[in-house]
N, C-alpha and C positions, 0 to 999 in steps of 0.2 A: 287889871286888866282882865283876868279871868272871868269867865258866866258860868256860874252852878247851875245845874240842872234845875228846872224851875224857876229861875232867877227872874225878877222884871226885867221885859223886853226893852231894855233900852241898852243895847251893847255901847262899847266903844265905840268912836269913827273915827274913819281917816286911815289912811297909808303910812301916818307914822306911828299909829296903836300896832299894827300889824307888823313892821319892822322891828319896831321895838319888841313884841314880843318874840318874836324868830331871835334874835339877838342875845335875849336871856335864856332863851333855850340853846343856843349854840354855846354859849359862852359859858352854862352848865352842864355840858356834856348832855343834856335831855335831848338824844334825836331819834334813839331807837326806832321804833315805827311812826315814826310822825310823821302825818302828811300835810299839806297845807291845800286847802278846797276853797276855791273862787265860784261864787254862785251870782247871776244875773239874772233876772226876773225879765223875761220878754213883754211887749205889746203894752205896757204902762200908759203909752201916750194914746193907745187905742182907749185904754179905760177912762182916762182922761179927758178925749172927746165924747165920750157914750154919757159917763156919769160925773163928771168934775172931778174937783181935787179930793172932795169930801169921800168917793171911790178908791184914788190911788193910796189915800192916807189910809183906809179900810185894808188892804190890801199890805201895806208897809207893814201896820198894825200884826195883824195874823201874821207875816212871815216872821216876823220877831220871834214870836209867841212859838212857834213851832221850830224854831231853828235854835231857841233856846232850850227847847225839852230834849233836843239831840245834845248839847254838849254835857261833858261831866267836868265835875271840878281838875282844875289845873289846865282844864283846854280854852282855848279861846273863839270868841265870836264876835268880831268886830265890823259895822256896817262902812263899807269903803265910799259908798255915794249913796244917796236913795237907789234901792232895787239890786244895788252889789254887795255880797257879803265877803267875807273870808271868815273861815273857820279852820284852825289847828288841831288836830284830833291826833291820839297817842295810840289810836287802834291800829290793830293790823286791817282789820276790815275795811278801814278808811281806803284803800287801795282795791278794794274790790266793791262789797254792798254798799257801805257808809255814803258815799256820793251819790248812789241811785236812789236810799230811801232820804236823802234831804233834796233831792229834785222832785220824786215823787211827793211830799209833804207840802211844801212849799207850791205844786203846780198844784194842789186839789182844788176846785171849785171854792168862793167866799160868799157867804150871804151879806147880801146891801138889802135891806127890808126884803123886797119880793125878788129882784134881781141876785141873779149868782155871777158872781165877779171871778172871770178865771185871766192868769198871766203866766203862762209857763215857764220854764225854767231851765236853765245849762249850765254846764258847769267844767272847771279844770281842775284837774288834781296833779300835785306834784310834792314826790316825796321829799322830806327836807334831809339834805345831807351835809353833813361835819365838813368844814372848808371850803363850803358855798356861801357865798353874801347872803344876806337876807334879800336886797335888793335884786341881786339875781334869780334866789328863787321865787320872788313875787313877779319878775319878768316872764320866767317860766311858766308859771301859773296863768299869767295874762294871757301867756301866747296860744297856750292849751284852751283858756277858755272863747279867746277869739274864734278859731279852730270850731270847738263845739256851737259857737253861735250861728257859724256857716253850715254847721251840719243839720240845722232845725230845731223845734221845741224837743225837749228832752237827751239833746246828745249830751253826753260827756266823753271830753278828751283826756287823759293821762300823758304825763310827759315821762319820756324815759330820756336817758342821755345818749340814747343811741339818735332816737327823733330829735332833741333838743340841737346834736350836732348837724344834724341833716337840716334841717331849717337854717342855719348858719352858713353849712356850704351851699345852700340853695341862695341865701343872700350875696354871697361872693362869686358865687358863679353868674350869678343878673349883673352883676359888674363886669366881669370878665366878658361877657355875653353882649354887653352895649358896648364896650370898647373893640371886640370882633367887628362889631355891625359897623361902627362909623369907620373902623381900620379896613374894611375889606379881607379880614381874617378867613372867611368861610370858601369853600367850595364845593364843586358839584361831582361827581362821581356818577357814570351810567352803567347801569346792568341791563343787556341783553333779554330778550327774551325768547324762547327757544321753541322748536316742534318738540313734540316726544321723541322722536327719531335722533333728537340732539343739533339736528340742523337752524341755526342762530336763524331767524325773521330778522325784517326791518326797521322794529319797534323796540325802543329803549325805554328804560325809566329815569329820570333825572331823579337822583340822590343826593341829600344836603349833609355836607360833611363839614365838622369844626374842629381844625388843630389848634390847641391852644398855647402860646408859648409858655405857661406858667403850668397847664393842667394836662399837657399832651391833647393826642387824640381823645376827643369826648364822645361818647357813642349817642346816637340821634334820640335814643331812649331817653337819655338822663336830660339832653339840654333842648329839645323842640318842645314837652311840654312848658317850661320855664320860658321861652320864645312867647306861647301863647298866655302863659297869664300876665307876662309884661305888658304884651302888644306889640313887640318888636316886631312879631311873624307877620305885622303887616308891612312893614318896610320889608326885612328879610326875603320875604313871600314874592315879592314883586321882583326883588330885584332875579330869586331864583327862576322865574318865568321868563323875564329878560335875557338873562347868560343863557336860557336851556335853548333860549328861540335865535339866540345867537349864535351859537353853536350850530343848531340846527341847518341853520340858511347855508351854514360855512362849508357845512355835511353836504347837504344838496348839491350845493355849486360845483364841489370838488370831485366827488363821486359819481356824480349823475343818477342817484337812486332815490327812490320817493320814503326817505327814512322819515319815521314818526317820533314823537318823545311824547313821553307823559310826565306831567308833573302834578305834584300832589298839594292840595289845596286847601289849606286849615280851614275849620268854621268858624275862626274868627274875620277870616278874610272873605268868606263868602257873607258876615255879616255888615260888612261894609257898604252904604250906598251909594248905588252904582257901579258894583266891583266887574259885571260884566263888562262896562264900558273901558275901565280902566282895563282890563284884560287885552278886550282888543286894541288898544292903543299901543301896549309894550309888544303886542304879538308883531302888528304892523310895521311899528317902528324898526323892529329887527329884521327885517323885511321875509318874512313868514307869513304865512294865511290862517287863519284857524284852523281850517281842516286838516293842517298837519298837526294839531296839538289834542292829545288826550288831558282832559284834567279827571285824576282822580280826587273823591270824596269818600270819607267812611260813611260805613254804614249806618254807623253809630249818631254821627255828625247828622245826617240825612231824618233820620227819626225822630230826634229830638226832637226839631221844629219843624215838622212836618208840612203846614201849610208854605209857611215863609219859604222854605228849601226849595219847594216843588216850583214856588214862581221863581225862584233865583235859578233853578237850573233850568226851565221851560225855555228862560230869556239866553241863557247862554250854549243850549243845543242851537236855537236861534242863530244866534250868532256864528254858528258854523264849527263849535265847537265838539267833540266826541268826549262824552262822558263817559266815566267809570265807577261804579259802586264799589269802592276798596273793601277789604276784611268781610268781602260777604259770607255770612255763613257763621259770622260768632254769636249770633241768637236773638238780634236787635228787629228785625221787619217783619212784616206778614205780606202774605200773597198781593194782599188786596193794595198796599200801598206802593209796592213794586211795580205792580201794571200801570200804576198812575206818575211815576216819573220816566224822566224824560232822559234815561240811559241806555247805551248802547253796549255796556260790557260788564260781565260780573267778574271780579277778580278774589278767587276761592281763598280765604281766611286760609291760613298756614297751618293751623291747629286741626285742622278737618284733615291737611294732606297730609299732618304727620303721623297718623291713624291708619292709611293704609299703605298696603290690601290686609294688614294682619289683621285690625279693627273693623268688627261685619257691621257696628253701627255708625261709625265715621264713613266706613264705605257706603253704606245705603245712604246717608245725606249727602254725599259728593254725586250717585247716580239720579236724586230726586233735584239735585239743582243743575244736573245738566238736561234733565226732563225738561224743568220750567225755562231753562235758558230756551231751547229748541223751542217749545211752543211760544214765547216771547220772540223769539228772531236776536237774541243776544249772543255777542261772543264771549268766550270764557277763558282764563286764564287762570292758573292754578300757579299760589304762591308755594317758596318753601319747600320748593323739588330737591332732597338733597341723596337722592338713593335711585338708582337704575332699577330696582323693583316697583316703585313708586313712578318713574315714567314708563315703566312698561304695561302696571296695568293702567293708568291714564289712556293710555294709545287706543283704547277700544272705543274711546270717544274721539269722534273726526273732526278734526278744528280746531282744538284746546290747545291752547299755548302753553308754556311752562318757565315758570321765571324760580332760578333758584342758582346754589352753589354744585348741584352735580355739574350745571353745564357751564355758568358762570356768575364768575366773582364782580360786585360792579369796580370798572374800572376808570382810570383817568381818563381825561378827551383825547388825550393823544393816541390812545390805545384801544379804540372806537376802530379807526377807519377799517383797521384789519380784521375785525371782528364781521362789518359791514360788508366788506366785499366777498367773504366766503358766504353770506345771505344773497348775496346780488348775484 
C-alpha cells in the first residue's frame, strides 16, 4: 500500500486503500506528525474538450510521476478517483510546506506534442489524531478540500479541531434557523437615529433578532451569514420588510408623526428577479408608502456586482424608496462609482467613527466623506457613536445623524413610542 520514492506511478486506488492505511497507522500507534493530504486537479473537463482523452491521460500520468517523487518509504500515495489523490505523510512539514510543494508540482504545465496542458490543483490538509476514526479523518480532509476548491486554483485549506467543530456548529445552526423561520421565532428591534445633541429623530432602523430555545439569543453577526448562505434570507428578508411596515403604519396612525423606518436588504434579496415589485407589494399590503421606507444596502454588495446593482437600485429609487449605502468607508467603492448610484444617504462605517477624534487619519476620512456627501447632496449617518467625545466632534458637521449606544440601544417595538414622542 505504500509507495517508495521513485516507484512506478501506479498507486493503489480508492477510498478503501486510504482507510486501510489510516487504520494500520492508528492501530500501530504511528501517528506522530502524520498528516492526510487530499489533492484534486481542476479543469480536466476543459482539457478533455480541447485535446480529448489523450490529453487527460497525459496529465494524470505526469501527476502520478510527480507525486511519487514526493512520497517517502512508509508513506502513502493513493488515487481516490481520476484527478483526486490522497497522501499520508509522516513529516512535520506536511502541515506547513508539503502541501504547497505538492500543489505546485502537479500544477506545472505538461507537454503534449506542441501543446502545453495546464490543470491547476487544490489541497485539503488534516492532521491524523489518535482516537479519531479513519472515516472521520477522511471526511475532515474532504471538507477542507471542498473549501479549498471554492477558494480558486492553488488554494489550500487546513483542518483544525476548532474549525471542524465550527463547521458542525454551522450545520446545527442552519437546522435551528430553518425551524425558527418556519415557527416565527424571530423578532425585530428598532434603534433610533439622533442628532449630535442627543435629540432623537423620527428615523428608526429595524434590526433582526433571534432568540433560539436551544441556543438563547444569537448574535446577528453569527446567524445572518448563515441565512444568506442557505437562501433563507429571501423568506426572512421579506418577513422583516412586512413586519417593519406593519409596525410603521401603526406608529404613524397612533402618533400622527411622519416616522420613517430603514430596513436592511441582503445582496441575495437584491439578486432576485423582480425584487423591486416584491418590495412594493409588501409595503403597500402593509398600509405604507414606499417613500416612508429606507432600504439599506452594504457598500461591498453594490460594488461586487456594479452594473446589475445599479440597475436594481435605479428601479427601487424610481418606485419611491430612499436608498442608503451602508458601511460606507469600509474601503470598496470609488468616487466614480458612487456618483452613478441612485443613493440618497451614506451611512459611515463604525470602524471610521471608532477612531475619532483621536485618530487623525480616520478623522480625515470622515471629513472627506462629509465633503463628498455635500457635493452630491447626500444625507449622512454616523454608525457606532458610543462616546460624548465622538458626538461633540461630529457636531461640526451640520445635519449629520448619529446612531449608536451613546443615545439609544435597540428597543422592542413597545418601547419605541416614548422615543418618537420625544422627537415629535
